[in-house]
DOPA-709688 format. One record per residue: x, y, z of N, C-alpha, C in turn. Coordinates in steps of 0.1 Angstrom, whole numbers, plus 5000, padded with zeros to 4 digits. Layout:
REM DOPA-709688
XYZXYZXYZ/...
***
This chain:
REM DOPA-709688
500751074980500551134993500251025003/499550924999498850835009499550715014/500750695009501450575014502650605022/503250725020504550745026504550745041/503450785046503350795061503750665068/503550555061503750425067505250395069/506050465062507450435061508450525069/508050645072508950735077509450705092/508750625099509050595113510250495114/510550435103511650335103512750385094/513850305093514950345084514450355070/514750465063514150495050514750385040/513950345031514450245022514050295008/514850244998514550264984513550164980/512550204971511450114968511849984963/512949964957513249834951513349724961/513449764974513549664985512249594986/511149654982509849584983509149564970/509649624959508949634947509249514937/508249454932508449354922507049304918/506949224908505649154906505449064918/504348984919503848924931504948874940/505048934952506148894961505648804972/506448774982506148684992506648544990/506248454998506648314998506248244985/507148174979506848094967506447954971/505247924974504747794979504747694968/505047574972504847464962503347434961/503047364950501547334948500947254960/501747164966501247084977501147164990/501747274991501647355003502547315014/503347205012504147155023505647185020/505947285012507247325008507247455002/508347525001508447654995509747664988/509847754978511047784970511647914975/513047914974513748034978515048044970/515748144971517048154965518148154976/519248084973520448084982521648074974/522448174975523748184968523548164953/522548224948522248214933521548094928/521347994937520547874934519147894938/518247824931516847814936516647684943/516247694956516147574964514647544968/514347424971513047384976513247344990/512547405000512647375014511347295018/511547175023510447095028509947135042/508747125044508147155058507447035063/507647005076508347085086509847055088/510346965080511746915082512747025079/512447125070513347225065514447175057/514347045052515346995044515347065030/516547085025516747175013517147085001/516647124990517047054977517247164967/518347164960518547254949517747204937/516947294932516047264920516547334908/517247444909517847514898519247564903/520247504897521647554900521947684893/522747764900523047894894523847874881/524547764879525247734867524247734855/522947684858521947684847521447814844/521747914852521248054850522248144844/523348084839524348174832524048174817/523648284812523348294797524548254789/524248204777525348174768526248294765/527548274767528548384765528748474777/527948454788528148534799529048474809/529648554818530648504828529948474841/528848534843528148524856526748494854/526148424864524648394863523848514865/522548494861521648604862521448634877/521248764880520848814893519348804895/518948714903517448684904516748784912/515848854906514948954913513748884917/513248794909512048704913512048594903/511248494906511248374898509848314898/509448244888508148184887508248044880/507447954884507347824877506047804869/506147724858504947694851504147594860/502847584857501947504865502447354865/503047304855503447164855504847144860/505547254864506847254870507947224861/507747234848508847194838509647314834/509147434837509847564832509847664843/510747754842510947864851511147994844/510548104849510848234845511748304855/512748374850513648444859513548594856/513248674866513048814865514348884869/514948974861516249034864516349164857/517449234860517749364853516649464854/516149484866514849554868514949704868/513949774865513849914865512549964872/512550084877511450134884510450194874/509150164877508050234871507250304882/507550434884507050514895507450454908/506650374915507050334928507950204928/507550114919508149974920508849934907/509849844909510549804897509849684890/508849724883507949634876508349614861/509449664858509949654844511349594844/511549494835512849434835513049334824/513949244825514149134816513649004822/513148914814512748774818513548674810/513948574816514648464810513848334812/513748254802512948124803513948014803/513747934814514547814816513747684815/514147594806513547464805514247374815/513547334825514147254836514547114832/514047064820514346934815515646944807/515647034797516747044788517847134792/517547214803518447324808518647434798/517847444788517947554778517547684785/518347784783518047914789518048014778/517048094776517048194766516148314771/516448434766515848554770514448564763/513448594771512148624765512048764760/511348774749511248904743512548964739/513448884734514848924731514849034721/513849044712513849144701513349284706/512849284719512249404724513249484732/513049604735514049684743514449624756/515649644760516149584773515349644784/515049564794514349604806513049664803/512349614793511049674790509849584792/510149454796509049364798508449374812/507049364813506349374825505449254827/505449204839504449104844504348974836/505548934831505548804823505048694832/504148614825503648494833503248384823/503348264828503048144820501548134818/501148084807499748044805499547924814/498347894818498047784827498547644822/498647624809499147494804500647504802/501247614804502747624803503347634789/502447644779502947644766503447784761/502947884768503248024764503548104776/504148224773504248324783503648454777/503148544785502648674780503248784788/503348904782503949014789503549144782/503849254789503649384783504949454780/505149514769506249594766505849724758/506249834763505949964757504449974754/503649944764502149964765501449864755/502049764750501349664742501549524748/500649434745500649304750501249204740/502149114744502749014736502548874742/502548774734502748644740503848574732/504348464738505548404732505448254734/505748174724505748034725506947984733/506647914744507747874753508647774747/508247694736509147604730509947664719/509347744710509947794698510447934700/509948014709510348154711509648244701/508648194694507948284685507148384692/507248514689506548624696505348664687/504248674694503048734687502648864694/502648964686502149094692500649094691/499949114703498549114704497849244702/498449354708497949484706498949574699/498549674692499449754684499249904686/498349944694498050084695498550154707/499350074715499850124728500750244727/500550344735501450454737501450494752/502250594755502250644769500850684773/500050734764498750784768497550684764/497950574758496950474754497450334757/497050284769497850184776497150054776/497849954771497249814771498049724781/497249654790497849554799498549614811/498549744813499049804825498249924827/498750024835497850134840498550264840/497750374841498250504843498650534857/499150654860499750684873498650664884/497450714881496450724892495950584896/495750504886495250364889496350284897/497650304893498650234900498850284914/498750414916499050464929497850444939/496650454934495450454943494650324943/494750254932494050124932494950004932/496250034933497249924934497249834921/496749894910496649824897497949834890/498649724887499849724879499849624868/499649504872499549394862498149394856/498049434843496749454837496249354827/496649224828496149124819496048994826/495248904821494948774828494848664817/495548554818495348434810494048374813/493348324803492148244805492548104810/491648034817491947904823492347804812/491847814799492147724789493447764781/494047874785495347924779495147974764/493947994760493648034746493348184745/493148254756492648394755493348474766/493348604764493948694774492948814776/492548834788491648944792492549064797/492249184793493149294797492349424798/493049514806492549654807493149734795/492449834791493049934782492650064789/493650154791493350284797493650394787/492650474785492750584775493050714782/494350754783494750874789494950984780/494550974767494851074757494251214761/493151214768492551344772492751374786/493551294793493951324807495151424806/495051524813496051634813497351584819/498451624813499751594819500151694829/500751644840501451734849502851744844/503351864842504751884836505751904847/506551814850507651824860508951874852/509551974858510752034851512051974858/512851914849514151854854515251954851/515752024861516752124859518252074862/518351944865519651894870520351784861/519551724853520151604845520651644832/520651774828521351814816521451964817/522352024808522552164808521252244806/520552194796519252254793518152184800/517252244808516152184815515252114805/514552004809513651944801512351904809/511351874802510051844808509751694809/509251654821508851514823507351514825/506551474815505151474816504551344823/503551364831502951254838501451274837/500751174831499351174830498751174844/498051284848497751294862496451374863/495351304865494051374867493851424881/493751554883493551604896492151594900/491851624912490451624917489551714909/488451664904487551734896487751704881/488851644877489151604863488551464861/488051434850487551304847488651194847/488351074852489350964851489650934837/490850864835491150814822490150694819/489450704808488450594806489150454804/488450354808488950214807488150134797/488750034793487949924786488549794791/487649694791488049554794487849474782/488849414776488749334764489349194765/488949114756489448974755489948954741/491148894740491748874727492348734727/492348664715492848534714494448534716/494948424721496348414722497148414709/496448384698497048394685496848524678/496248624686495948754680494548764675/494348874667493048894661492349004668/491049004667490149114671489849104686/489849214693489449224707487949234708/487449154717486049164721485949254733/485249364733485149454744483949424752/484049434765482949414774482049544775/480749524775479849634775479549674790/480449744796480349784810479749924811/478649934818478050074818478950174826/478950294821479650394829478850524828/479150624837478450744837479050834826/478350884816478850954805479651074808/479251144819479851274823480951244833/480551174844481451154855482551044853/482150944844483050824842482950734854/483750634854483750534865485050454865/485150354873486350274875486150124875/487050054870487149904872488449874878/488549864891489849834898490149684899/489149594896489449454897488849384885/489549284880489049194869489749064870/488948954869489548824868488648734860/489148614855488348514849487448454860/486248414856485248374866485248214867/486448154868486548014870486047934858/486047994846485747924834486248004822/486147964810486748024799485748114792/484548144798483548214791483148344797/483548364810483048484817484248544825/484148674826484948754835484148804847/484748834858484048894869484849024871/484149134873484749264875484149334887/484849424893484349524903484249654896/483049714896482849844889482449944900/483250054901482950164910482450284903/481550354909481150484903482250584906/482150704900483250804902483450844916/482350844924482550884938483050774947/483150654941483650534948482750494960/481450524960480550484971479550384966/479550344953478650244948479550134941/479450014945480249904939479249794934/479549764921478749654915479749544910/479549424914480249314909479449254897/480149244886479449204873480149084867/479348994861479748884853479648934838/480748914831480748964817480948834808/480048824798480048724788481148764777/482148684776483248724767482848714752/481848644749481448624735480548744731/479648784739478748894735479149024741/480049024752480349144759479349194769/478249124770477249164779477649154794/477349254802477649254816476449264825/476349174835475149184844475649194858/475049274866475349294880474849184888/475749124896475249014905475349054920/476049164923476149204937476349354938/475449414945475449564945475649604960/476449714961476649764975476849914974/476349984984476450134984476850174998/477550284999478050335012477850495012/477450555022477250695022478650775021/479650705025481050765024481750715012/482450595013483150535002483250385005/483650314995483850164996485350144993/486050075003487450045001487549914992/488449924982488749804975489649714983/489649594979490349494987491849514989/492649554979494049574981494349694990/493449784993493649895002493749845016/493249725019493349675033493949535033/494149475022494849345021495749345009/497049375012497949395001498249264993/497849154998498049034990497349034976/496349124975495549134963496049244954/497149304956497649404948497949364934/498149234932498349184918497249094913/496049114919494949034914494548924923/493548844919493048734926491548744930/490948634931489548634935489348504943/488648514954488548394963487248314960/487448234949486348144945486348014954/485147964957484947844964483947754957/483947624961483047524955483047524940/484347534935484447524920483847644912/483747754919483247874913481747904916/481147824924479747844928479547954938/480647984945480548094956481948164956/481948284962483148354964483048424978/484248454983484348534995484548674992/483748765000483748904997483748985010/484249095011484349175023483349295021/482749335032481849445033481849505047/481549635047481349705060479849735063/478949665056477549695056476949695070/477549615079476949605093477749685103/478649775098479349855106480749805109/481049685105482449625107482849565094/484149555091484649495079484549345081/483649275075483349135076483449065063/483648935064483648855052482348785050/481948775038480648715034480948615023/480148505024480148405013479048435004/479348464991478348504982478148404971/476948374967476748274956477048344943/477348264933477848314920476848414914/475548384916474548484911474248594920/474848604932474748704941473448704949/472648604947471348604954471348554968/472448484972472548434986473948474991/473848525004475148555011475048505025/476248465030476348425044477448495051/477048555063478048625071479048525077/480348535074481248435078481948475091/482348595092483048645104482048725113/481648655123480548715132481148785144/480748905147481248975159481549115156/481749195167482049335166483549355165/484049325154485549345151485649355136/486849405132487149415118488149305113/487849255102488849165095489949265089/491149245093492249325089492849285076/493049155074493549095062493048945061/492948895049492748745048494048675046/494248585055495548515055495548385046/494548315046494448185039493048135039/492748055029491447985029491747835027/491247755037491447605036490047555034/489647545021488347505017488047355021/489047275020488947135023488447115037/489047185047488647175061487547275065/487247365056486147455058486547575067/487747635066488147745074488747855066/488547975071489248095066490048145077/491348175074492248235083492348385080/492348465091492348605089492948675101/493348805099493948885110492948975116/492948995129492049085136492649115149/492049215155492449255169491249315176/490349235180489049295186489249385198/490349365206490449425219491449545219/492349545209493449645209493749685195/493349805190493549845176494949865172/495849865182497249885178497949755175/497249645177497949505176497249425165/497749305162497249225151497549075155/496448995153496548855156495948765145/496348635145495748545135494548475142/493448475134492248395138491848305127/490948215130490248135119488848115124/488048095114486648065116486047975105/484947915108484347825098483747905086/483947855074483547925062481947935061/481247855069479847855068479247955078/480048025086479648125095478948065108/479147945111478547885122479347885135/480647925134481447925146481948055150/482348075163482948195168484448195163/484948315161486348315157487348255167/488248185163489248115172490648185170/491148235181492448305180493548195180/494448205170495548105169496848165174/497048295173498248355179498248335194/499448295199499448265214499048385223/498448355234497948455243499048535249/500248465251501348525258502148615248/501748625236502548705226501748825222/501648925231500949045229501749135219/501149175208501849265199501249255185/502149255175501749255161502249135154/501349045149501748925142501448935127/502348885119502148875105502448725101/501648685091501748545087501748535072/502548445066502448405053502048255054/500748225051500148095054500248015041/500547885042500547795031499147785025/499047745012497747725006496847625013/497447535020496647435027496247475041/496847585046496647635059497447555070/498347465065499047375075500247445081/500947535074502147595078502147745076/502947815083503047965081504348015085/504848115078506048195082505448305091/505848295103505348385114506348495117/505948615117506748725121506048795133/506848845142506248905154507149015159/506549125164507349225172506349295181/506749365191506049465198506949575201/506449675208507249795210508549775218/508649665225509949635232510649515227/510149445217510749315212511049335197/512349325193512649335179511949225171/511749255158511049165150511849035149/511148925149511648785148510748705140/511248605133510448515125510748375129/509748285126509848145128508748075119/509047945117508047865110507147795120/505847795118504947735127503947645119/503447545126502347465121501047525125/500047495118498647545121497647435121/496647435129496247545138496847545152/497747455155498247445168499347555171/499847625161500747735162502047685170/502547575166503847525172504947555163/506047615168507247645161508047515159/508547505146509347385144510747415139/511147545139512547575136513247655147/512847625160513247695171512147785176/512047795189510947875195511348015195/511548075183512148205182511448325189/510048325187509348435192509348435208/509048315213509048305228510448335234/511448285227512848305231513148455231/512748525220512948665219512148745230/510948705233510148765243510848745257/511348635259512048605272513248695274/513948725263515148805264514848955265/513648995260513249135259512949185273/513249315275513049375288512049495286/510749465289509849575288510149695296/510749665308511049775317512049875311/512849825302513949915296513350005285/512149975280511550055270510950185276/511150295269510550415274509350455266/508850365258507650385250506450355259/505450435259504250405266503050425257/502150325256500950335248499850375258/498950465254497950515262496750555254/495650585260494450645253494250785259/493850865250493551005254492151045249/491451105258490051145256489951295256/489251345245489151485244487951535252/487751665253486551725260485351695252/485451655239484251615231483951465233/484751395241484451255243485051165233/485951205225486551125215487851055221/487850925221489050855227489950805216/491250835217492150795207493350715212/493950635204495150565208496350655205/497350635214498550725213499750645219/500950695215502150645222502950765225/503750745235504650855240505950805244/507050875241508350845245508750965254/509050935267509451035276510951055276/511451165280512951185280513651085289/514851055286515650975295515851055308/515850985319516051045332514951155334/513751115331512651205332512451255346/512151385348511951445361510551505361/509551455368508251505367508051645373/509051695380508951825385509451935375/509951895364510351985354509451985342/509752075332508952085321509752055308/509151985299509851945287509051985274/509851995263509152025250508451895245/507451915237506751805230506851815215/507151705209507051695194506051595191/504951635183503951545178504251505164/504151375162504351315148502951285143/502551335132501151325127501151265113/500051185110499651165096498151205094/497251135101495851175103494851135092/495351095080494451065069494050915068/493050885059492550745059493550645054/494750685049495650585043496750545053/496750595066497850555074497550555089/497950445096497850435110499150445117/499450545125500750565131500950475144/499850465152500050405165499850255164/500950185163500850045162501949975171/501549865177502449805186503449715179/504449785173505549715166506849775170/507949705168509249745173509749865164/510249965170510750075163509750185159/508550165164507450255159507750395163/508450425173508650565177509950625172/510650545164511950605159511650715149/512250825151512150935141513450945133/513350885121514550875112515051015107/514251115109514751245105515551315115/515551265127516251325138517651275140/518651355140520051315143520251315158/520451195163520751175177519551095183/519451105196518451035204517551145210/516251145206515351245211515151235226/515051115231514751095245515951145253/517151105248518351155255518551305255/518051365244518151515243517151585251/516051515255515051575264513751615257/513351545247512051565241511051465245/509751505246508651415247508151395233/508051275228507651245214506351165215/505351225208503951165209503351155195/502651045193501851035181500450985185/499351035178497951005181497250975169/496450865169495550835157494150885159/493850985151492451045152491450965145/490251005146489150945138489450965123/489150865115489450875101490650795097/491550765106492650675103492250535102/492950445095492350315092492650205103/492350245115492450155126491250055126/491449935131490349835131489349865143/488649975141487750015151486350035145/486049975134484749985128484650095117/483550075110483350165098483150305103/482450335113482150475117483450545121/484350475128485550545131486350585119/486350495109487150525097486550625088/485150615087484550695076483850815080/483850855093483250975097484051095092/485251075086486051185081485651215067/484651145061484151175048483851325046/484351395036484151535033484851625044/485651565053486051645064487651635066/488351595056489851595057490251735058/491151765068491551895070490751975080/489651905085488851965095488751875107/488051755105487751665116489151605122/489951565113491251515118492051615125/492051735120492751845127492151885140/490851885141490251915154490551805164/490451675160490751565169492251585174/493151605165494551625170494751735179/494151855176494251975184493651955198/492451885198491751865211492551765220/493151665213494051575221495251645226/495851735218497051815222496651895234/495451955234495052035246495051955259/494751825258494751745270496151725274/497051705264498551685267499051805274/498651925269499152055275498752075289/497751995294497352005308498351925317/499151845312500151765320501151865326/501451845339502251945346503751945341/504151845334505551835330505751885315/504751935309504751985295504952135295/505952175287506252315285505452365273/504352435276503452475266504052575256/505152635259505852725250506752655240/506852525242507752445233506952325228/505952355219505152245213505352245198/505852135193506152125179505352015173/505252015159504551915152505251885139/505251765134505851735121505151625114/505251615101504651505093505151515079/504951405072505351395058504151355049/504051415037502951385028501551425035/500651335037499451375043499751425057/500751375064501151425077501751565075/502351605064502751735062501651835060/500551785053499351865052498751885066/498651785074498151795088498951895096/500351885094501251985102500852125098/500752155085500352285081499052335087/498052245086496752285091496752305106/497452225113497552245128498252375131/499352405124500052535126499152645123/498352635113497552755108496252765116/495552645118494252655125494352665140/495452615145495652615160496952675164/497252795160498552855164498752875179/497652875186497752885201498352765207/498352655200498952525205500352505200/500452505186501652455180502552575176/503752575182504652685181505652665170/505952545167506952505156506452395148/506652395135506252295126507252265115/507352135112508152095100507252005091/506952055080506051995070506851955058/506751825054507451775043506551715032/506751765020505951705008504451715010/503951825015502551835019501651875008/500451825008499451884999498952015005/499252124999498852255004497452285000/497052234988495752264982495152144977/494052094983493451964979493051944965/492752054958492352044944493552014935/494752004940495951974932496251824932/495551744941495951604943495051514934/495451394932494751304922493351284925/492551254915491151244917490651124924/491351004922490950884928491050894943/492150944948492350954963491451064969/491551184963490951304970489351294968/488851244957487451244955486851124963/487651024966487150914974486750964988/487551044993487251095007486551225008/486551304997486051444998484851464988/484551364980483451394970483951454958/483051504949483451564937483551714939/484651784934484651934936483452004930/482951944919481852004912480552014922/480551924932479451924941479751974955/481051964959481451994972482752074973/482952164964484152244963484552304976/483552354983483852424996484552325006/484252195006484852105014486352095011/486752094999488152094995488852225000/488152334998488752465002488952475017/487852435024487952435039488952345045/489252235038490252135043491752165039/491952275031493252295025494052395034/495352355036496152445045496252595040/496352615026496552745022495352835026/494252785028493052865032493352935046/494252875054494452925067495852985069/496652995058498053035059498153175066/497153255065497253395071497353385086/497053265092497053255106498353215112/499353185104500653145109501253245119/501553185131502253265141503553215145/503653085145504853015150505953005139/506852915141508052895133507752775124/507852795111507552685101508652665091/509052535090509952485080509252405070/509252445058508552365047509552305037/509352175034510352105026509652035015/510152035003509551964991510551934981/510351824974511251784963510651834950/511451894941510851954929510551854919/510951724920510651614911509651524917/508751574926507751484932506651464923/506451334918505351304909504051274916/504151264929502951234937502251354942/502851424952502351554957503251654949/502751714939503551794930504051924937/505251964932505952084937505052204936/504052204927503052314926502552344940/502352244949501752264962502652354970/503952344968504952424976504752574971/504752594958504652734953503352794957/502252724956500952784961501052814975/501652734983501752764998502652885000/503752884993504653004995503953134991/503253134980502553254976501553294987/500853204993499853235003500553295015/501653245019502453295031503053425028/503553445016504153575012503053685012/501853645006500753745006500453805019/500553725030500253765043501553805051/502653815044503853865051504253775062/504153645060504553555070506053505068/506753505079508153465078508253315081/508953245073509053095074510353055067/510752935068511952875061511452775052/512152775040511752675029512952615023/512852485021513952405014513352325003/513852354991513452274979514652174976/514352054974515351954970515251924955/516251974948516151964933515951824928/514951804920514651684912514451564921/514251574934513951464943512451434942/512151304944510751264943510051274957/508951214959508151224971508951174983/509851074981510551024993511851104996/512251194988513351284990514551204994/515051104986516151024990517251014979/516851064966517851054955518951154957/520151114952521251204952522151184964/523451204962524451184973524151284984/524151234996524051325008522651375011/521651335003520351395005519751365019/519751235023519051195035519851265047/521151265046521851325057521551475058/521451545047521151685046519751715052/518851635048517451655053517451635068/518051535073518151515088518851625095/519851675089520651785095519751905096/519051935085518152055085517052035095/516451925095515351895104515751915118/516851855122517251855136517651995140/518452065132518952195136517752295137/516752275128515552365130514752345142/514652215145513852175158514652225170/515952215170516752255181516652405183/516652475172516652625172515352675178/514252625173512952685176512152605186/512552485189511852405200513052345207/513752415215514952365221514652245230/515552145230515352025239515752055253/515351955262515851955276514752005286/515051975298514152005309514452155314/513352215319513552345324512852355338/
***
């Protein structure tokens, strides 16, 4: 439910476009060059000259007996630069194609051979070199293996893995909500592997019915703990690279409620691990050092929040595949906290007894871009003055300096950076609502482009006056001020009245109102909404993850389905006061969490919203996974009424307007069960509505020939019928 909202405003894509093991720029160790693929070759590009050198020719990537070279999905080099791993023939695991084949290339001898050749095709996950380059390790069929890079000898390290007893990777809920996929780590001395084991044997399966892929329907089980169900228990273990017995860490957990470990890394030595331990409610975080010999775990850093604690990958996706920001050779590390009301970075001593506030001021750190320990700087993204935008800053690691903005003052909008390990260079991407996205290479900290002044050139060509998007703030009668954007009809006439379509998400996992190009595009609509005469509006209520401080984001705790809905409705009431708005033609739509909001708005405020299109919505909060729903709503055992009060089906009897509900029957995220529960509630109260089920489609509803076109046709025709376009 919680990620799809970020994608629907742009052209829909299949997940393989972004999915793989660690992605992004492949930097050289020196930080003054990067690797890329061109025409099947792997090339090294020097900075700032941009001179190119082929380091792996595609001819070297043609397996013996094959006519064509491997299709590179990703590639990795050993630490000493003598070997390469090529990732290819990939397959999806839920969202991302994290399963495939790996080929090992010796860059000296040019020998190419397939890793794990005796294992099933496309079954290897997260293959990576040991630090000394002598071995690789990977997961296949829920077990961990390592393989000698010289001889190809494979050693199976775990033997008990099954779909429900998982070694080295994760179950559905951990992957979806904690961004945990790669579940093992090489020790710095290359002699040991630390790994997660997830025991889902007692986690109930959600049974999805496939009615389309064979004459006889069959069941697809997914281990899926809903809100109120205990999590799949975890273990953290360490095993030798030659096999043998696993030493398990003695990490305390709550015997009834259970707990989570969303992060684990080696603690810059071969003797200790560092983990983040969260309680079931995810509002108490303990960082622990674990002795791998005894298994003893001791807490070094404790934090609690009355609402919840965000794990790092939830706001900085660079950490989705692990990592820990150690400094001074492991004596300190960088950590984020909202303890003072803003998301700030702190420098914490290894024993947790000393901490220094690094980012000082009333603003949120949005992401960490780079750490240049040698020069004493951390680079990060923030936007203190405009929550719809994003800029690069740096500040001193010792907390003694004010933040220094590096993004040019004349480039108002949203900036993204892939910064080199040394902080000297960055791949810079920029767009705003009237300027298409453009990239350039820049040096830092002076932010000078050296491959053409692409961003400034693009800004010079862009015409803000031709954009019909307007960003504005709207304040409700309760005094809540929210960011919004609006697209007015082409040839707008203020003396006439127009229909309004609101696009909503509203939950803690998505921010709609961002100053980026294409933000207002509705990919579900066939045609041009402005030309057809619609006003299109989106508003970010309290509880959305805008960089406006902890209170803005977390006041929604225990109130999803209530506070967000009230904020949206109160803002809509202000819009309805505008003289050019036709209050009889007010529509709302959303997908996933936005679908849930659409239903709640239609049911709780039928006096405002006359037409609604809800896609893949959670109709009943007790059906969604425990990690997401309990994080924001608490435990049903303690606050069941909050779940009920926030669920659309509770208010289905109030439907007065026109509702189109859409769901894929193969949705492993927001299960089809939600659709049938909602239908039953509407039927019970004799409510007339329209429903479309897409057979065996997942949460994105994109599989199958003609699906996206059909969905857009249905969406557009329904909107035209019940919320007709044009001025009156």
